C-alpha positions in Angstrom: -10.2 44.7 22.3 -12.7 44.5 20.1 -13.5 41.0 18.5 -12.2 41.5 15.6 -8.3 41.7 16.8 -9.1 37.9 16.9 -9.7 37.0 13.5 -6.4 35.8 11.9 -5.8 33.8 15.5 -9.2 32.3 14.8 -8.9 31.1 11.3 -5.5 30.2 12.0 -6.7 27.4 14.5 -9.4 26.7 12.5 -7.2 26.0 9.6 -5.4 24.1 12.0 -8.0 21.8 13.1 -9.3 21.2 10.0 -6.2 19.8 8.9 -5.3 17.7 11.5 -8.9 16.5 11.7 -9.2 15.0 8.3 -5.7 13.6 9.0 -7.2 11.7 12.1 -10.3 10.4 9.8 -7.7 9.3 7.2 -5.8 7.2 9.9 -9.3 6.1 11.7 -10.9 5.1 8.6 -7.7 2.9 7.2 -7.8 1.1 10.8 -11.6 0.3 10.8 -11.1 -0.4 6.9 -8.3 -2.5 7.0 -6.9 -0.5 3.8 -3.5 -0.4 2.9 -0.8 2.1 2.7 -2.2 3.3 -0.4 -5.5 3.8 0.6 -4.2 5.5 4.0 -1.8 8.0 2.2 -5.0 9.0 -0.4 -6.9 9.6 2.7 -4.1 11.9 4.2 -4.0 13.6 0.4 -7.7 14.5 0.9 -7.3 16.2 4.4 -5.0 18.9 2.2 -7.9 21.1 0.5 -8.1 24.0 -0.9 -9.9 25.5 1.5 -7.5 25.0 4.1 -4.9 26.7 1.7 -7.3 30.0 0.9 -7.8 29.8 4.8 -3.5 29.8 5.5 -3.2 32.3 2.5 -5.9 35.0 4.2 -4.1 34.9 7.7 -0.6 35.2 6.1 -1.8 37.8 4.2 -3.7 40.1 6.6 -1.0 39.5 9.4 1.5 40.5 6.7 -0.2 43.4 5.3 -1.0 44.7 9.0 2.9 44.3 9.3 4.0 46.2 6.2 1.4 49.2 6.9 2.4 49.4 10.5 -1.5 49.4 11.6 -1.0 46.1 14.1 -4.9 45.4 15.3 -4.1 41.5 15.5 -4.2 40.2 18.8 -0.8 37.5 19.1 -0.5 38.2 14.9 2.6 36.7 15.1 1.4 33.1 16.5 -1.3 33.3 13.7 1.6 33.6 11.3 3.2 30.5 12.8 0.5 28.5 12.9 -0.9 29.2 9.5 2.9 28.5 8.0 3.1 25.5 9.3 -0.3 24.4 8.6 0.6 25.5 5.2 3.9 23.9 5.0 2.0 20.4 6.2 -0.4 21.4 3.5 1.8 21.4 0.7 3.4 18.2 1.8 0.0 16.4 1.8 -0.7 17.2 -1.3 2.4 16.6 -3.1 2.2 13.4 -1.8 -1.5 13.0 -2.9 -0.6 14.3 -6.3 2.0 11.6 -7.0 -0.3 9.0 -5.6 -3.5 9.8 -8.1 -0.7 9.9 -11.6 0.8 6.6 -9.8 -2.8 5.1 -9.5 -4.7 3.1 -11.9 -7.5 5.7 -12.1 -9.3 7.0 -15.5 -7.0 10.3 -17.4 -10.3 12.7 -16.3 -9.6 11.7 -13.1 -5.6 12.1 -13.0 -6.5 15.5 -14.5 -9.1 16.9 -11.9 -7.7 15.7 -9.2 -4.5 17.3 -10.7 -6.0 20.3 -11.1 -7.3 19.9 -7.2 -4.0 19.4 -5.8 -1.8 21.8 -7.5 -4.3 24.6 -6.5 -3.9 23.6 -3.0 -0.2 23.4 -3.5 -0.1 27.0 -5.1 -2.4 28.5 -2.2 -0.7 27.0 0.7 3.3 27.5 -0.9 2.4 31.4 -1.3 1.0 31.6 2.5 4.2 29.9 3.4 6.1 32.1 0.9 3.8 35.0 2.8 5.2 33.6 6.2 9.2 33.4 5.0 9.1 37.4 3.8 7.3 38.9 6.5 8.6 41.6 8.2 9.4 41.5 11.9 6.6 42.0 14.5 8.4 45.2 15.6 8.7 47.2 12.4 
């Protein structure tokens, strides 16, 4: 198998590592500084970045496109699709949590607008990936 056959799996694992490392960073930072629950949720929301959303959307679109065209070249495509969908669900939940926290905080209006745009972009990208994974044709077809 050629190295390009592992692209979807490598990108899906990289997205999972990015998300998990962001969550662990949030927990470690709050534990080290003694911050409260608001600070913990804010840092957990930072783990859900639009870049993670783009990565999971790429994996889902790539694997689903291969399934629909019948040209399957990705090694462990179903595993990559499952990892990407799981990371996508976690990203959507973390971004929605951060969006609620941003709107209920005491930041300025311009910060709330910029945070909302970033969070909604993340939700849109990751939710699109989850939708693609949910509507993907079976692997054998």
